Structures are given as C-alpha cells and as structure tokens.
C-alpha positions as CSV (number, residue, x, y, z in Angstrom):
1,M,-0.2,0.0,0.1
2,A,1.6,3.3,-0.9
3,K,2.4,5.5,2.1
4,T,0.6,9.1,2.5
5,Y,2.7,11.9,2.4
6,W,1.9,15.5,4.0
7,Q,3.5,18.6,4.5
8,I,2.8,20.7,7.6
9,A,3.5,24.5,8.3
10,A,4.8,24.9,11.8
11,G,3.4,28.2,12.5
12,S,2.7,31.4,10.5
13,S,3.9,32.2,7.0
14,G,5.7,35.3,8.4
15,Q,7.3,33.2,11.4
16,A,5.6,35.7,13.8
17,R,4.8,32.4,15.2
18,S,6.8,29.3,14.8
19,Y,6.5,26.0,16.3
20,S,9.1,23.9,14.4
21,D,11.6,23.6,17.3
22,A,8.7,22.1,19.5
23,F,7.6,20.0,16.6
24,I,11.1,18.4,16.6
25,K,12.2,18.4,20.1
26,Y,8.8,16.6,21.3
27,G,8.6,14.4,18.3
28,I,4.9,15.6,17.4
29,A,3.3,17.8,14.9
30,F,0.3,20.2,16.0
31,V,-2.6,22.1,14.5
32,G,-5.7,24.0,15.5
33,G,-8.6,25.5,14.1
34,D,-9.7,24.8,10.5
35,N,-6.9,22.2,10.2
36,I,-8.2,20.0,13.0
37,R,-10.4,18.0,10.8
38,T,-7.5,17.4,8.4
39,M,-5.2,16.2,11.3
40,K,-7.8,13.4,12.2
41,E,-7.1,11.6,8.8
42,V,-3.3,11.3,9.4
43,R,-2.5,7.7,10.4
44,T,0.3,5.5,11.5
45,G,3.0,5.1,8.9
46,D,2.0,8.3,7.3
47,I,4.9,10.5,6.3
48,V,5.1,14.1,7.6
49,A,7.3,16.9,6.2
50,I,7.6,20.2,8.1
51,K,7.6,23.1,5.5
52,A,9.1,26.6,5.9
53,G,7.2,29.2,4.0
54,L,6.6,28.0,0.1
55,S,10.2,26.8,-0.8
56,Q,11.9,25.0,2.2
57,I,11.9,21.4,4.1
58,I,13.0,21.7,7.2
59,A,12.8,18.0,8.6
60,A,10.6,14.7,7.7
61,G,9.0,11.9,9.9
62,E,7.1,8.8,9.9
63,V,3.9,9.1,12.1
64,V,4.4,6.4,15.0
65,E,2.3,5.1,17.9
66,R,3.3,6.1,21.8
67,N,1.6,4.6,24.3
68,G,-1.0,3.1,22.0
69,K,-2.0,5.9,20.2
70,A,-0.4,7.9,16.9
71,T,-2.9,11.0,17.0
72,G,-5.1,12.8,19.7
73,F,-7.0,16.0,20.3
74,Q,-7.8,17.9,23.1
75,D,-5.8,16.0,25.9
76,K,-2.7,18.1,26.2
77,S,-3.0,21.2,28.1
78,W,0.2,22.6,26.7
79,L,-1.0,22.5,23.4
80,E,-4.5,23.7,24.1
81,D,-2.5,27.0,25.1
82,F,0.7,27.5,23.3
83,D,1.6,31.2,24.0
84,G,-2.4,31.8,23.7
85,W,-3.0,29.4,20.8
86,D,-5.1,26.5,20.6
87,L,-3.3,23.8,18.7
88,S,-4.8,20.7,20.5
89,A,-5.0,18.2,17.1
90,Y,-1.7,16.2,17.2
91,C,0.3,13.2,15.7
92,Y,3.5,11.6,16.9
93,V,6.6,11.7,14.6
94,D,9.7,10.4,14.4
95,W,11.3,13.1,13.2
96,H,14.7,13.1,10.9
97,V,16.5,16.7,10.7
98,P,18.9,17.5,8.0
99,E,21.9,20.0,8.7
100,K,19.9,22.8,6.9
101,P,16.3,23.3,5.3
102,I,16.3,21.6,1.6
103,S,15.2,24.3,-0.7
104,T,12.2,23.5,-3.3
105,D,9.3,25.1,-4.9
106,G,5.9,24.3,-5.2
107,L,4.9,24.1,-1.6
108,T,1.4,25.3,-0.6
109,R,0.0,27.9,1.8
110,V,-2.4,25.7,3.5
111,T,-1.2,24.6,7.2
112,I,-1.8,20.7,6.5
113,Q,-2.2,19.1,3.0
114,K,-1.0,15.9,1.4
115,I,2.1,16.3,-1.0
116,H,1.2,14.9,-4.6
117,Q,4.5,16.4,-6.2
118,A,6.9,13.3,-6.8
119,K,10.0,16.0,-6.5
120,H,8.8,16.5,-2.7
121,R,8.6,12.9,-1.8
122,D,12.0,12.3,-3.4
123,I,13.2,14.6,-1.2
124,I,11.7,13.7,2.0
125,D,12.6,10.1,1.5
126,K,16.4,11.1,1.0
127,I,15.6,13.0,4.6
128,L,13.9,9.6,5.8
129,L,17.7,8.2,5.4
130,L,19.1,10.0,8.2
131,P,19.1,9.1,11.9
132,V,15.9,9.3,13.7
133,H,16.3,12.9,15.9
134,P,15.7,11.9,19.6
135,H,12.6,13.5,21.2
136,S,12.5,15.1,24.8
137,P,9.6,14.1,27.5
138,E,6.6,16.5,26.7
139,P,6.0,19.4,29.6
140,K,4.0,18.3,32.4
141,E,0.1,18.9,32.9
142,T,-0.7,22.2,34.2
143,T,-3.8,23.2,36.3
144,L,-6.5,26.1,35.0
145,I,-6.9,28.4,38.1
146,K,-10.4,29.6,39.0
147,D,-11.5,33.4,38.9
148,E,-12.1,33.3,42.4
149,H,-8.8,32.2,43.4
150,L,-7.2,34.7,41.2
151,L,-9.0,37.5,43.0
152,E,-8.5,36.0,46.4
153,H,-4.7,36.2,45.4
154,L,-5.0,39.7,44.2
155,L,-6.6,40.7,47.5
156,A,-3.9,39.2,49.6
157,K,-1.2,41.2,47.4
158,G,-3.0,44.7,47.4
159,L,-5.9,44.7,45.2
160,R,-8.5,47.2,46.8
161,P,-11.8,44.9,47.7
162,S,-13.9,47.8,46.2
163,S,-12.2,47.1,42.8
164,A,-12.7,43.4,43.0
165,D,-16.1,43.9,40.8
166,E,-14.5,46.0,38.2
167,L,-11.8,43.8,37.6
168,T,-13.9,41.1,37.5
169,N,-16.0,42.9,34.8
170,T,-12.9,44.2,33.0
171,I,-11.7,40.6,32.4
172,R,-14.9,39.4,31.3
173,R,-14.7,41.9,28.6
174,I,-11.4,41.4,27.7
175,R,-12.0,37.6,27.6
176,L,-15.0,38.2,25.3
177,L,-13.2,40.7,22.9
178,A,-10.5,38.3,22.5
179,K,-12.8,35.4,21.7
180,F,-14.4,37.8,19.0
181,Y,-10.7,38.8,17.4
182,Y,-9.8,34.8,18.1
183,K,-12.7,33.5,16.1
184,Q,-14.5,36.2,13.9
185,C,-11.7,38.4,12.7
186,K,-8.9,38.3,10.4
187,W,-6.1,38.3,12.7
188,E,-3.8,40.4,10.4
189,D,-6.4,43.1,10.4
190,I,-6.4,43.4,14.5
191,R,-3.5,45.6,14.7
192,E,-1.4,46.4,18.2
193,H,-2.8,50.5,18.5
194,E,-6.7,48.8,18.5
195,T,-5.7,46.1,21.3
196,R,-3.7,48.2,23.4
197,T,-6.3,50.6,23.4
198,F,-9.2,48.1,24.0
199,L,-7.7,45.3,25.9
200,V,-4.2,46.2,27.8
201,V,-5.3,49.9,28.9
202,P,-8.3,48.5,30.6
203,L,-6.5,45.6,32.3
204,L,-3.9,47.8,33.8
205,L,-6.6,50.5,35.4
206,A,-8.7,47.8,36.9
207,L,-5.8,46.7,38.6
208,G,-5.1,49.8,40.1
209,W,-3.2,52.1,38.0
210,S,-4.3,55.4,37.2
211,E,-4.1,57.1,33.9
212,Q,-1.9,59.9,35.4
213,Q,0.8,57.0,36.1
214,I,0.5,55.4,32.3
215,K,2.3,57.2,29.2
216,I,1.8,55.3,25.8
217,E,4.0,55.2,23.1
218,L,6.8,57.3,25.3
219,P,9.6,58.7,23.7
220,C,13.1,57.6,25.3
221,T,16.5,57.7,23.9
222,K,16.3,53.8,22.6
223,G,13.1,54.8,20.7
224,K,9.0,54.4,21.8
225,V,7.8,52.4,24.6
226,D,4.3,51.1,24.0
227,I,3.5,51.3,27.5
228,A,5.2,52.7,30.3
229,C,3.9,52.6,34.2
230,F,5.3,55.2,36.8
231,S,5.5,55.0,40.5
232,G,3.6,58.4,40.8
233,V,2.0,60.9,38.5
234,Y,3.9,61.2,35.6
235,N,6.1,64.4,35.8
236,G,8.7,63.7,32.9
237,N,11.3,61.8,35.3
238,H,11.8,58.1,33.7
239,K,13.5,57.0,36.5
240,E,10.2,56.6,38.3
241,C,9.2,54.2,35.6
242,I,8.7,50.5,37.3
243,L,6.9,48.4,34.7
244,I,7.1,48.7,30.8
245,V,4.4,46.5,28.4
246,E,5.6,45.8,25.1
247,T,2.5,45.1,23.2
248,K,2.3,43.1,19.7
249,D,-0.3,42.5,16.6
250,F,-2.7,40.0,17.7
251,S,-1.5,37.3,15.5
252,S,2.3,37.5,16.5
253,G,3.7,35.4,19.0
254,L,5.4,36.3,22.6
255,D,8.9,36.1,21.8
256,Y,10.7,39.3,22.0
257,A,14.0,40.8,21.1
258,P,16.3,40.6,24.3
259,H,18.2,43.7,23.1
260,Q,15.1,45.8,22.9
261,A,14.2,45.4,26.5
262,N,17.9,45.8,27.5
263,S,18.0,48.8,25.8
264,Y,14.8,50.4,27.6
265,A,16.7,49.0,30.9
266,E,19.3,51.6,30.1
267,A,17.0,54.1,29.4
268,F,14.6,53.4,32.7
269,P,17.1,52.8,35.3
270,N,14.3,51.4,38.1
271,C,12.3,49.5,36.1
272,K,11.7,46.2,37.5
273,G,9.7,44.0,35.3
274,F,9.3,44.0,31.3
275,L,6.0,42.3,30.0
276,V,5.4,41.5,26.5
277,T,1.6,40.8,25.5
278,N,-0.7,40.2,22.4
279,V,-3.2,41.5,24.4
280,Y,-4.5,38.4,26.3
281,C,-1.4,36.7,26.9
282,Y,1.3,37.9,29.0
283,K,5.1,36.9,29.4
284,V,6.9,38.7,32.6
285,F,10.7,39.4,32.5
286,M,12.3,40.2,35.5
287,R,15.3,42.4,35.6
288,K,18.8,41.0,37.1
289,E,21.0,42.5,39.6
290,D,23.4,43.2,36.8
291,G,20.4,45.6,35.3
292,T,19.6,43.6,32.3
293,F,16.5,41.6,31.7
294,N,16.3,38.0,31.7
295,A,16.0,36.0,28.5
296,M,13.6,33.4,30.0
297,P,10.1,35.0,31.4
298,S,9.9,34.3,35.0
299,A,6.0,33.9,34.5
300,Y,3.1,33.7,32.1
301,L,-0.4,34.6,31.9
302,N,-3.5,33.9,29.8
303,L,-6.3,35.4,30.5
304,L,-8.7,33.2,28.8
305,K,-7.1,30.2,30.4
306,P,-5.3,31.2,33.6
307,R,-3.1,28.2,34.8
308,D,-0.6,27.7,37.9
309,R,2.4,27.4,35.7
310,Y,3.5,28.2,32.2
311,P,2.3,25.3,30.1
312,L,5.3,24.9,28.0
313,D,7.8,24.9,30.7
314,P,6.0,24.2,34.0
315,E,9.2,23.1,35.6
316,N,11.1,26.8,35.3
317,I,8.6,29.4,34.6
318,D,5.5,30.5,37.3
319,G,2.0,31.0,35.9
320,A,-0.8,33.5,36.4
321,L,-0.7,34.1,40.0
322,T,3.0,35.5,39.5
323,A,2.1,37.5,36.5
324,F,-1.0,39.1,37.9
325,T,1.5,40.3,40.9
326,W,3.4,42.0,38.7
327,L,0.7,43.6,36.7
328,L,-0.4,45.2,40.2
329,P,1.2,48.9,40.8
330,K,2.0,47.3,44.4
331,G,3.5,44.3,42.9
332,N,6.4,46.9,41.3
333,A,6.8,49.0,44.6
C-alpha cells in the first residue's frame, strides 16, 4: 500500500509564530482551528514533512504510535495554550532532520495538506535515510486557576476590595473581545494600537494603575515604549518608571528581542519588570542584579485560560498568580 505524504506548516507564514523547534524537540506535529479535521485523517505510517514558507523543507518523519496511539485531540494542556494559541490536534512523529533546510518550490500555503508532487516525495525520502532525531519528554500538565482564586490572591497582594467587581467585569469584557478577535476576525486586521486601547490599558486601570501613571508610546533615547507605568503621577522623570509593557499584533507570538528590552533597561534604570503581550497573554521578564532583563520569562498569564504554571515550561516558569502580581502597582513598588 502506497504511503501517504503530508506537508505541514509549523507556524505562521511570516514566522511571527514558529513551532518547528517544538515539533522536533517533542517528536510531534500539531495544528488548530480549521486544520483539526485534516489532522484527524493522519494515520500510523504516514510521512510528514515540516515546511518553511513555500520553498523549504525543514524535517521529515514517520507517524508512529506512543502509548498505544498515534494521534490525539484536546488531551494535552500545553497544546491547548501554546502561548495563547489552541493547537490541540496532533500526531506523533519520529523526525529526521537535515543539517539545514532543503530548498524546493511548489509547496502550498495550506497549513496541512497531502503531498502529490514526486519531487517533494523524493526529497523527503532522502531525509528519511538520516538517523531519527531523539525527542524529549513533553511538558507536564498544568492546572487551570478559577477566577475566585485569582481574586483572593490579588486581594492578598494589595488589590482594593472595592476594585474586585471592576476587575472581574474587565476580565470578562477582555475575554469576550479576545474570543471575538480569535474566532471571528482576520488576525492580520487586528493591529496593536487597537488591542492596546481596548484590552491592555483597561486591565491596567482595573488593577489599580491610574491614567496619570500611564504613558502610551513614550519617547525615550532608545525609541518609543508602548506602555510605561510610573510609581506616581508622570512628571517627565523616567527614573520613576517601574513597569514596561510591550504590545504586539494579535497574530504575533510572544517572543521578544532581548536587546530591545535591555535597551529600555538603560533608559529606565528603576524599571523592575518588562512584559510582552499579544493582549490576552502576558510574559513577565524580570530585571537581574546586573541591570539587564532575563532572557527567559519568570511568569506567564493567559487571561482566557489562567494556569498555575507556564504550560510550555512548567518546571521553570510560574503562571497566572505571579504574572498578575507583577501587573499590580504594588507588585512593582
């Protein structure tokens, strides 16, 4: 019986979100949204190739069974929250990885699709002659945190009881709007100015920051800071900035350039935390003793699915409670 060959894109075409490293690291391929139905057609023994754009093949491998199954859906918490994206349909793959991507042409824009061109199958067959790339254990499962627990934690950290209702309503509005953007809109149409206005700033205000403490697109020697939060009423003194929030387009991932954050650190010497957000997910980067920011996040928050630890690295990175603490004015005092 002839083998079925598949091509799969590991992230967005512009590489704003790239998952190929995770594919290879964990010996898996995963998709979400409209591609779930196609993933369910994949079978043990099928051949899968990871593509980059329309002209490169990064790796190839055979779909295999692990613990009695080759595919699955909605049974891994880390895939249901991959930096905010629900990519919960998957198959297990023994990957073979060339030293560098193989160039070709004729690959398609579709996220997952059968391969019909002989030249692509020939490239993949050659890659399959390479040794199988070892895979690592997947991230451990994490636990969802109830809103009541979040509020109790924030009250213990200094949130005013009178603000609890406003925060609850704000989070509810943010969730409704974020889900609307996620499910009903073209992501490329949702720009960061829009989401910053409707989703990020309202959350900061509900957590206790005042308008007088917040500056939007604040010029500094290193460029413009998307959102700068100050210990008191802004008076032009950048030394009083204690929190920086970098906002991204809705469709972007949560990676950030360390040199950007560290350039801000020079301009704002008392800033303790740098946050990057796609408007409903936040990563917190803490300042080190040498004045630079950590390359790895200290905490992660998904407002739609707050969890006790970061789903992609629960062993090392805290979850929603720690991230929320750093969003509080008193958390940065």
